[in-house]
N, C-alpha and C positions, 0 to 999 in steps of 0.2 A: 656621346659617351665620354666620361672623364678620362683625361690623358690623351685624347685624340688630338692630333695636330691640325691647326687650321691652315688654310692656304697661305696666310701671311707667315705663320710659323715655319712652314716648309720653304717659303721664299727666303726667309732669314737664313735658314740652314744652307740653302743653295748659294747665297751670296758669300757667306763665310767660306764655304767649300771652294768657291771660285777664287777668292782672295788667296787661300792657302795653296790651291792647285797651281795657280799661275804665279805664285811667289811674289805677289804684289807687295810693295814696300810703302811705308808711310809717305804720303805725298804723291803716290801714283794715282793717276786718274782712271776712273771706271769708264766703260763705254757709255754712250748717251742712252737716255731712257728707252728709246725705240729699239735700239740694238740689244740692250740688256734684256728687255722683256722678251724679245724674240729668241735670244740665245737660251734663256732660262725656261722658255715655254710658259710664261705666266702673263697675266693681264697687267696693264700699266698701273691701274689703281692698286693692285696687290703689291706691285713692285714699289710704288711710292710709299705705302705703309711700311713695308719691310725696311726700306731705306730710313724712314723716320725712326723706326725702332733701333736701328744700328747707329744712327746719329746720337740717339739718347744714351746708347751704351758706349759712346766714344770710339766706335769701330770705324765709322764713316764720318765724313765732314762734307756738307753741302756749301759750295761757294756760289753765292748768287750771281747768275749770269755767266758762270764759268763751268760748273759741273759738279760731279760727286767724286770725292777723293778718299783714299785710305787715310784715316786720322793719324796724326802724330802722337796721339795719346795712347795708342796700342790697346784700346779697349778698357783702359783703367778709368774708373769714375773719378769725378773731381774730389770726392771725399771717401775713398775706399775703406777707411778705418772707422767711419762714422764718428769722427772726432767732434763734429758740430754738436752732438748731443751727449758727449762724454764729460765736458767741463768747459768752464770759461777760459778766456785767454790767459788769466793769471792764476789758474787752478794748480796749486803745487802738487796735488796728488796725480793729476794728469801728466805734469812735467816729469815726475819721478817714474811713473809707469812707462812713459816713452823712453826715458833714459835707461831703464832696466832692459827694455827690448834692444836698444842700441848696444848695450854692453854685451848682449849675447851675439851680436852680429858684427859690429864695426871692428873690434880688435882682430877678429879672424880675417876680415877683409884686408886689413893693413898687413897682417902677417903674410897673406897670400900675395899681395902686391909686391912685397919685398922680394919675392921669389920670381914672379911672372910679369911684372910691369915692363912695358916696352920703353925705349928711350923717348919716343914721342909722347907717351902717356906721362912719363916723369916730367917732361918739359911743361905739359899742360897742368899738372899738379902744382908745379912751382909757380906757374902763372896765376892760378887761383889763390894760392897762399899769399903771393905778393899783392894781389888785388884786395884781399881781406886786410892785410897789413896796412896798405895805403889808406884804406877807409878808417881803420882803427886809429892810426896816427893822426889823421885829419879830424878826428872826433865826429865822424859821420856814422850814419846807420849802416852797419855792415852785415846785418842779419841775412839779407838775400844772398850776398856774396859768400857768406859762411855756409849757407845751405847749399849753394851751387858747388862749393868745394867738397863738402862731405858727400854730396850726391854723385859727384864725378868719381870719387874714390870707389863708390859702390858700382858705378857703371863699368869701371875698368876691370872689375872682377870677371866680367864676361858671363856672369850667371844671369840668364834671362828672367828667371823667377825673381831674383833679388832686385832686378831693375824695377819691377812692379811694386816693390816694397819701399821705394824711395820716399813716398809720403810720410812714412814713419820717421825718417831721418830729417826731412825738411821741416815737418811740423814740429819736431822736437827741438830743432835749433832755435826756432822762433819762441817756443814755449820756455826754453831754458834761459835765453837772454832776458825775456820779460820777467820771469819768476825770480831771477837773481838780481833784478834791477841793473843788469849789465855791469856788475861789480868785477867781473873777471875778464874784461876785454883785453887788458894788457897781458894777463897770464895766458889767455887763450891764444893770443898771437904767438907767444913764445912756444907754447905746446904744439901748435900747428907745424912750426918749422922743425921741432924735434921729431915729430911723426914723419914728416917728409924726409928729413935727413936719414932716419933709420931705414926708410924704404929705399932711398937712393943708394945707400951702402949695402943693401941686400941683407939687412939684419932683421929677420922675421920676429925674433923674440923681443928685440927692442921696439920694433914698430907696434907690436901687440901691447907691450907694457905702456908705451907713451899714449896710445889711444885710450887704454883703460884709465890712466891717470887723468887725461883730458876730460873724459866723460864723468869721472868721479868728482872732479873739482866742482862741477855744477850740482851734481847729485848731493854731495855732502853739505852744500850750502842751502839746499832746498829742504832737506829732511827736517831741520828744526822748525820750519814753517808748518809742516804736517803736524808735528807735536803740539805746536801752539794752537792749531785749528782744533785738534781733539780736546784740548783742555778748555777751550772756550765754549764747547758744546754742553 
């Protein structure tokens, strides 16, 4: 009958319940296959298939010769936004769409951090800003460091749902740098420190403003590319 759960479906639910019930954290190891099958009251072939499904969902990770662990990826798929099929790497429409989403999220993150960020978080933010600055001044590719910095700001919010939206931010950083031919690298460097300084001095309005300015710098330079694309059609 449609909607009826299979044995594997039930085993998947049992494994997730066990992880939540025992408050297992990313990196924690599950019992071995024999013990797990016995504890859950299921066959080992059913257990193996359930584990395979949870590995595919990034809930579990199997380390060859070591065992099964709770995944560091928190069940978030590699491409949760389906960006692979939304546009090419240099697609200005995708770059603007991502920036528009970030404009809804990141300015408020920074305003919140100006109020609630801890001293250790502020130190780590400064570390990431300096890391980006070092790469920019050296003329190196800084996109990964930039994505880490923005991602860390989001992590510091403490919002567990927001943490799973980090692909929006990290994907957008790469898209923006590529779509603008990296013409704003020095400007971005200055804007990063203005955002950080606002957070450090606990000025929520200023932190919000400087993040909006930062994101709009890329957005305003990409918009003309969209207009050119429409005219060429």
